[in-house]
N, C-alpha and C positions, 0 to 999 in steps of 0.2 A: 309686292310680296305679301302672302297671306291675304289675297283678295278674293273673296267668295264670289261665285257666280250661280245664279238661280237656274233651275227650280229646286235643286236639292239642298238649299240652304237650311230647310227645316228638318232634314233628315241628318241625324248625328251618328257618325261611325265611332264605335268603341273599339279602340285598337291597342293591342299589346305588342310592345317592341322588346325583343330579347337579344342581348349581345351573344352571338354564337360562341360556343365553347367556354362560356363563363360558368363557373361552378364554385359556390352557389350562384344561381342565375342572377345576372344584372338585367333588370327589366323595368319598363315603364308602361303605364296604362294612360292613354290619352283619349279625349273626346274631341272630335273635329267634324265640321259639317261635311256631308258627302259631296258638296259642290267644290270643296277645296281641291287643289291640284296636287300632283306628286311634288311639285316644287314647293308648295306650302308645307307638305308633310316633311320634306327635307328640313325646312326651317324649324318645324316643331321638334323633330328628333334632335337636331343640333342643340336646341335650347334645353330640353328636358333631360338629356343624358348627363351633363352637357358636354358637347364638343365645341371646338373653337371655329369650325367652318374654315379651316386653313388648308384643306386638302381637297382633292377631287372626290366625287361621289357618283353613284348611279343606282337606279332601281332595276330589278329584274322582275318583270311581270310575265309569267309564262316563259317564253323564250325571246321576249322583246326587251331590249335595254333602253331605259329612259334616264335622262340626265340633262346637263347643260352642255349641248354640243359645242365642241371646240374645233375650229377649222384646222388647227395644227395636228390633230389626230384623225386618223382615217377610220376609227372605230364607228360602227353603225349604231349610233345612239340617237334615239328619238327625243324630241323636246318634252321635258317633264311638265312644262306649263300647259301642254295641250291635252293632258289626260286628267280627268277628275278622279277622286277616290271612288265615286260610284262606278266609273268605268273600269278602274283598275281591279276592283273587287266584284266584277260582274259574274253572275252565274255561280259556278262552283269554285271560283277562284277566291279563296279566303285567306291565302297566305302568299305574300310576295317577299322579296329580299331587298335589303338596302346595304350597299357597300360604301364605306367611307375610308379614305386614306389607303390607296392601293398598295402602298409600301408596307405599312403595319398590318393592313388587312383586317380592319374592324368590320366584320360582317354581322348584319342584324336580320333576324326573322321578324317580319311585320305581319301580324295576324289580325284579321277582322273578327272580333268576338261577337259583336252584335250591332244592329242598327236600331236606334231609338229616336223618338221625337224630341225636338228641341224643347228645352225647358226655358220659358221666357225669363225666369228669375236668375238664370245662370249665364256666365260669359263663356264664349268659345273662341278659339280652342282652349282647352285647359287640361292639366295633368291631374289625375285622380288616384294614382297609386304608383308604387315602385319599390324596389329593394336594391340595396348595395350601391356603392359609389362607382361612377364611371372611371375607367383607368385614365391616368394623366396622358395628354397627347404625347406622341413620340415614345411610348413605352416599348415599342418593338413587338407588337402582336400580343395576344393573350398569353402565350408562353413567356414572352419577355416581361410582361406585367407580373405574372405569378413568380417569376424568378426574382424580381425586385422585392416582392412581398416577403419571400423566403429570406432574402438578405436582410431586410429590415427586422425580421424576427430574431436575428442572431447578432446582438450588439457587439460580440467579440470577433465577428468575421472581418476579414481584411477589407471587404468592399462596403461594409456598413456605413462608414462616415461619408463616402462619396454618394451612395444611394440616398442616404438620409437628407443630404443637402440638395440632391436633385429633385426629390419628391416635394410636392406642395406642402407648405407648413401645416402641421397638424392633420395630415391626410389620414382618413379613417376609411378603410375599404368597405366597412359595413354601413357607412352613413348614407342616408338619403332623406331629403325633406321635400314633401309635396309643395309646401309653401315657397321654398326657394326655387323649385322647378318652375312654378307659375310666375314668380318674379322674373326669372330669366326668359320665360316664354313671352311675357308681356314686353320685355326689352327687344324681342325680335320683331315686334309689330312695327311697321314703318308707314309713314305717309310721305308726301313729297318733300318734307323738310327733315324731320328727325324725331328722335325721342319717342315718348309714349303719347298716344292720342286716344281720346274716347270717341264715342259715336258722334259727338258734337264737334269733333276736331279741336278740342281744347287740350292744353297740356295737363298732365296728371302728375301728382306728387305722392306716391305710395308712402304710407306712414312708416313702414318698417325698413325700407330700403337703406336708409341712412344708419341702420344698426346691423348691416351686413358688410363685412370687409370686402372691399372692391377687388382685393388681390387674391386672398385665399378662399373667399366666399363663405367663411364661417360666420355664424351669427355672433354679434357682439352683445353680451349681456348688459342689461340696463344698469347694473352696478359697476360696470367697467367704463373707463373713459376711452373714447375713441380719438384717433389722430386724424388730422385733415391735411391734404395737400392741395395747393392751388395751381391751376393750369390756365394758360392763356389760349384762347381759341385761335384757330388758323386765321390768317388775314382774310378779310372779306366775309367772314361768317358772322351773322347777326344773331345774337343770343337773347335779345331783349324780349322777344315774343314768348320765350320759354322760361322766364325768370322763376326760380323756385322749384321747377320741375326737374325730372331726371332725364338725361340723355345718355347715349353710349359713346364712350371715348375709345377709339381704336388705337391700341398700343401695338403697332406693327412689329417692333423688334422682339416683343415677347409673345407674339401671335395670340394676343388676348383682347377681349373687349370688356371694358370695365364701366360700371355705372358712375356717373358724375352728376352732381346737382348744379344747375345753372345759378350762378351768384346773382342776388338781387342788387338793384342799383344803389341801395343804401347800405350794403354790407361792407364789412372790413375788407373782405377778399377783393371786392370790386374796387375799393379805394386803393388797394395795393396793385391794381392792374391785372387781377386774375378774373377770368370769366367762368371757370368751372371749379367745383370743389369735390375732391375725391376723399372718401372716408376709408380708413384702414384700421385694423384692430390693434396694432402695436408697432414697435420700432422695427422689427424684422421685416414685416410686410411693407412698412413705409420705406425702408432702405431698398428693398427689391423693386418697388414701384419707382423710386427716384432714379435708380440705375436705368431701368427700362425707358423712362421718359427722357433721360439724358441721351440715351442711345438713339431714340426716335428723333430728337432734335438734331443730333449729329448726322443721322441718315438723311434728314431733310435739308441739310446745308444751312442750318440756322433758323429754320422755321420754329416758331414759338410753341407749337402744339398741334395736335391733330384732333379735329372734331368730326365725327362721323355724321354726315348730313345726307 
């Protein structure tokens, strides 16, 4: 995933992604090598919006559909890994469409704004702009999302308590952070093992990731104490190579992927039999995380945890 192929690696596409029917617009601007595939662009969009990549998706380029073909469906969908951004935006084709979750119908306009030369001092892909928060998964379309926001705005309404509990803790529809988007984007980059790797294939430990709540994704101020939860990796997973770095923990019951730091051999967590440490902002997020992890263990018939490798 996100594996560039030459010769277009030095040509960078500046792309603006807009969630259809959002008002005010929910949009992101990203920079990605023209050699990247539509499959790579799918991963980028999922990270910077962010979505959880828990539903089907497809691109529409002209009148051709691209995605991850599924033998169970007869739809004529071409392989998204077989077409690069340079090919997708060829000639006068400057706008394509990206559909995610065919039930809720999250449709995106994907516009090529410019093609620039790679800056050797910068990393790619990266997010360089955006506005407004992405709707929570399973909001029931843009109409359903805006209905929920209207209910939240009326504390005396009969549905307010239910929707308040359903929405992510502290959800702000106007919030967006380029820094957080790039952290999530880096988390999507994979090699044969897991986690984050740099050009030399060594594990990375971003300085600020342990100050972002793994559950609600809000930044934890330096003046506030964070809470931690320890998790044991699945049987057979060797975490020793990634000690101190961040990896992605797949919490399937909650359809979330959360960052977790790999415990070092001399840490208290390791002495207690925990391989991964998850940071959260407070008791409510800790409680929600605990419930989700317990459900995951039950779903796995006693497996001690789930490590995305």
